[in-house]
C-alpha positions in Angstrom: 0.0 0.0 0.0 1.1 3.5 -0.8 0.2 6.5 1.3 -0.8 9.8 -0.4 -1.0 13.0 1.6 -2.4 16.2 0.2 -3.9 19.5 1.6 -5.8 22.5 0.4 -6.9 25.7 2.2 -10.5 26.8 1.7 -12.1 30.2 2.4 -15.0 28.9 4.4 -15.4 28.3 8.2 -14.4 24.8 9.5 -18.1 23.7 10.0 -19.0 24.6 6.4 -16.0 22.6 5.0 -16.7 19.6 7.3 -20.5 19.6 6.6 -19.9 19.6 2.8 -17.3 16.7 3.1 -20.0 14.6 4.8 -22.2 14.9 1.7 -20.8 11.9 -0.1 -23.6 12.0 -2.8 -22.1 15.3 -4.0 -18.6 14.0 -4.6 -19.2 13.5 -8.4 -19.4 17.4 -8.5 -15.7 17.7 -7.7 -14.1 14.3 -7.9 -12.9 13.3 -11.3 -13.9 9.8 -12.2 -16.6 9.4 -9.5 -19.9 8.8 -11.3 -22.1 8.2 -8.3 -22.0 7.7 -4.5 -25.0 6.2 -2.8 -25.4 6.7 1.0 -26.6 3.3 2.1 -26.9 4.2 5.8 -25.0 6.4 8.3 -21.8 4.4 8.0 -21.9 2.8 4.5 -21.6 4.1 1.0 -21.6 2.5 -2.5 -19.4 4.0 -5.1 -19.4 3.8 -8.9 -16.2 5.1 -10.6 -14.7 5.2 -14.0 -11.0 5.9 -14.1 -8.7 5.4 -17.0 -11.5 3.6 -18.9 -12.0 1.1 -16.0 -15.4 1.1 -14.4 -15.6 -0.1 -10.8 -18.2 -0.4 -8.1 -17.3 -0.8 -4.5 -18.5 -0.3 -0.9 -16.9 1.8 1.8 -17.5 2.0 5.5 -17.0 5.2 7.6 -14.9 3.9 10.5 -14.5 7.2 12.4 -16.3 10.5 12.2 -16.1 13.5 14.6 -17.9 16.8 13.6 -15.6 19.6 12.6 -12.6 17.3 13.0 -12.3 14.1 10.8 -13.9 11.5 8.6 -12.1 8.2 8.2 -13.1 5.3 5.9 -12.0 2.0 4.5 -13.2 0.2 1.4 -14.9 -3.1 2.3 -15.4 -4.5 -1.2 -13.2 -3.7 -4.2 -9.8 -2.0 -4.3 -7.7 -1.9 -1.1 -8.1 1.7 0.1 -8.5 3.5 3.4 -8.1 7.1 4.4 -8.9 10.0 6.6 -9.8 13.6 6.0 -9.2 16.1 8.7 -10.4 19.7 8.9 -8.3 22.3 10.7 -9.4 25.8 11.6 -7.0 28.4 10.3 -9.2 31.3 11.5 -12.9 32.1 11.6 -13.3 32.1 7.8 -10.5 29.7 6.6 -10.0 26.0 6.9 -7.3 23.5 5.9 -8.5 20.2 4.5 -5.9 17.5 4.9 -6.3 14.1 3.1 -4.3 11.0 3.8 -5.2 8.0 1.7 -3.6 4.5 1.7 -4.1 2.9 -1.7 -3.1 -0.4 -3.4 -2.9 0.2 -7.1 -4.7 -2.5 -9.2 -4.1 -3.0 -12.9 -1.6 -1.4 -15.3 -3.3 2.1 -15.4 -3.2 2.6 -11.6 0.3 1.2 -11.3 1.5 3.5 -14.1 -0.3 6.4 -12.3 1.5 5.5 -9.1 4.9 5.6 -10.8 4.3 8.8 -12.8 2.8 10.8 -9.9 -0.5 11.0 -11.7 -2.4 9.7 -8.6 -0.9 12.5 -6.4 -1.8 15.0 -9.1 -5.4 13.7 -9.3 -5.9 13.8 -5.6 -4.6 17.4 -5.4 -6.9 18.3 -8.4 -9.9 16.8 -6.6 -9.1 18.8 -3.5 -8.7 22.0 -5.6 -12.1 21.3 -7.2 -13.6 20.8 -3.7 -12.2 24.2 -2.8 -13.8 25.8 -5.9 -17.1 24.0 -5.2 -17.5 25.1 -1.6 -16.1 28.6 -2.0 -18.4 29.2 -5.0 -21.4 28.0 -3.0 -20.4 29.6 0.4 -22.6 27.1 2.2 -22.7 23.3 2.4 -25.4 21.4 0.4 -26.2 19.5 3.6 -24.7 18.1 6.8 -24.4 15.0 8.9 -23.1 15.8 12.4 -23.2 12.3 13.8 -20.2 11.0 15.8 -18.7 7.6 15.0 -16.0 6.2 17.2 -13.4 3.8 15.8 -14.0 0.1 16.5 -12.2 -1.3 19.6 -8.9 -3.0 19.0 -8.8 -6.8 19.3 -6.0 -7.2 21.8 -5.6 -9.9 24.4 -6.2 -8.9 28.0 -3.1 -8.5 30.1 -2.0 -11.9 31.3 -4.2 -13.7 28.7 -2.4 -15.8 26.1 -2.7 -14.6 22.6 -3.6 -16.9 19.6 -1.6 -20.0 19.1 -0.4 -22.8 21.3 1.0 -21.9 24.7 3.5 -23.9 26.6 3.2 -24.3 30.3 
């Protein structure tokens, strides 16, 4: 997996930027190659994309979400991908959007994009289009302010043997 990290500053308050980022069905307005995003329930989305002539459908799960702070996700069917978007208050009217995405390229087009830097360029271009989208509107198209905590880690209790045979 490769990690991609990009940021963009937007001239809207943090709550406006965050609220818009929670409107997944609007992503085709500013993300190249995203044809449709369906919000299945509070924590699940279904995506239809067409990138480099390759059409894909996949499902994603919101694994963590805290209003005006962060949205994290992982793909549950389809390409190996996970990421987090954090929103940072610069001042009352400006916000920094920071995206970190872990991505496993599949197929020759994605692998070539990884080598040439095209994936980084595309991510930055999507963030720039988000900036134009939200600054032009000035307000979010909607909002979802629910709080989703990350799932608990599956770690053995202190003193409890982990998986596998134990000797005694």
